[in-house]
Structure formats: C-alpha cells, structure tokens
C-alpha positions, 0 to 999 in steps of 0.5 A, spaced: 500 500 500 502 506 497 500 513 500 502 520 501 499 523 507 498 530 511 499 530 519 491 530 519 491 524 514 489 528 508 490 524 502 486 528 497 482 534 495 478 537 490 479 531 485 487 531 486 493 531 491 493 537 494 501 538 494 506 537 489 513 533 490 516 531 484 522 527 487 516 523 491 512 522 484 519 519 481 519 514 487 512 512 486 514 511 479 520 507 480 516 503 485 510 501 481 513 500 474 513 493 471 508 492 477 500 491 478 497 497 481 490 497 484 485 503 485 478 506 486 474 509 480 475 516 483 483 515 483 483 513 476 479 519 474 484 524 478 490 521 474 493 526 469 495 520 464 490 514 463 493 509 464 499 510 468 504 507 463 508 501 464 504 498 469 498 494 469 492 498 472 486 495 475 480 499 477 475 497 483 468 500 480 461 498 480 461 500 472 465 499 466 470 504 464 474 505 457 481 503 457 482 500 463 481 493 467 475 494 472 473 489 477 467 489 482 471 487 488 477 487 491 478 480 491 477 479 484 482 485 482 487 481 487 486 474 484 487 477 477 493 481 479 500 478 478 507 479 481 508 485 486 501 489 487 500 496 490 494 499 492 494 506 490 488 509 493 483 512 495 480 512 502 475 506 501 480 502 497 485 503 503 480 501 508 479 495 504 486 493 503 488 493 510 485 486 510 490 483 504 496 488 504 502 486 507 505 493 508 503 500 508 508 505 505 507 512 507 510 518 505 509 523 511 507 530 508 508 536 512 503 540 508 497 543 512 491 542 508 484 543 511 480 537 513 473 539 511 472 537 504 478 533 504 479 525 503 482 522 509 487 516 509 483 511 514 485 510 521 490 504 521 487 498 524 490 494 530 495 489 528 500 494 524 506 496 527 510 502 525 517 503 523 521 509 524 520 515 520 526 516 515 528 521 511 525 521 504 531 520 499 529 525 494 525 530 497 528 533 504 521 536 506 518 529 506 519 522 511 518 515 509 514 510 514 513 503 513 508 499 517 508 491 517 503 487 520 505 485 528 
C-alpha cells in the first residue's frame, strides 16, 4: 500500500493531491513500474495520464470504464493481479486493503491542508506496527514510514 499523507491524514482534495513533490512522484514511479497497481474509480479519474504507463492498472468500480481493467471487488482485482501489487488509493480502497496488504508505505507530508472537504487516509487498524520515520531520499521536506503487520 502506497500513500502520501498530511499530519491530519489528508490524502486528497478537490479531485487531486493537494501538494506537489516531484522527487516523491519519481519514487512512486520507480516503485510501481513493471508492477500491478490497484485503485478506486475516483483515483483513476484524478490521474493526469490514463493509464499510468508501464504498469498494469486495475480499477475497483461498480461500472465499466474505457481503457482500463475494472473489477467489482477487491478480491477479484487481487486474484487477477500478478507479481508485486500496490494499492494506490483512495480512502475506501485503503480501508479495504488493510485486510490483504502486507505493508503500508507512507510518505509523511508536512503540508497543512484543511480537513473539511478533504479525503482522509483511514485510521490504521490494530495489528500494524510502525517503523521509524526516515528521511525521504529525494525530497528533504518529506519522511518515509513503513508499517508491517505485528
């Protein structure tokens, strides 16, 4: 699971990401290239380029979309995925993916974003253990924190 979160757990606002850190976008690309990414419909609709190139894009949605593989349930999408798999948002997908993911890779963003009207990362359920927050190798303002099942 990959997510960038503000101190108040904001992950999205106004149909997009409310900050811009090019080094973190490059890290996301490095991590996901050649792999399968699973996202919800709103995340798909927010992408500037569809599909994200060099990755197998899978979308959870109740209605078919052009240009992408769609699945009605997370279980169906996970069953169809091959190799390494990344859950990339949004909030409803993250909440459901806690049950199947083996790690949560958070980018801790220092930006303060109004919570009202924003999309929030769900509370991480019991059973997950946080690793130490470490400097982001490509963006000095950011920190990385990996969570694993306890």
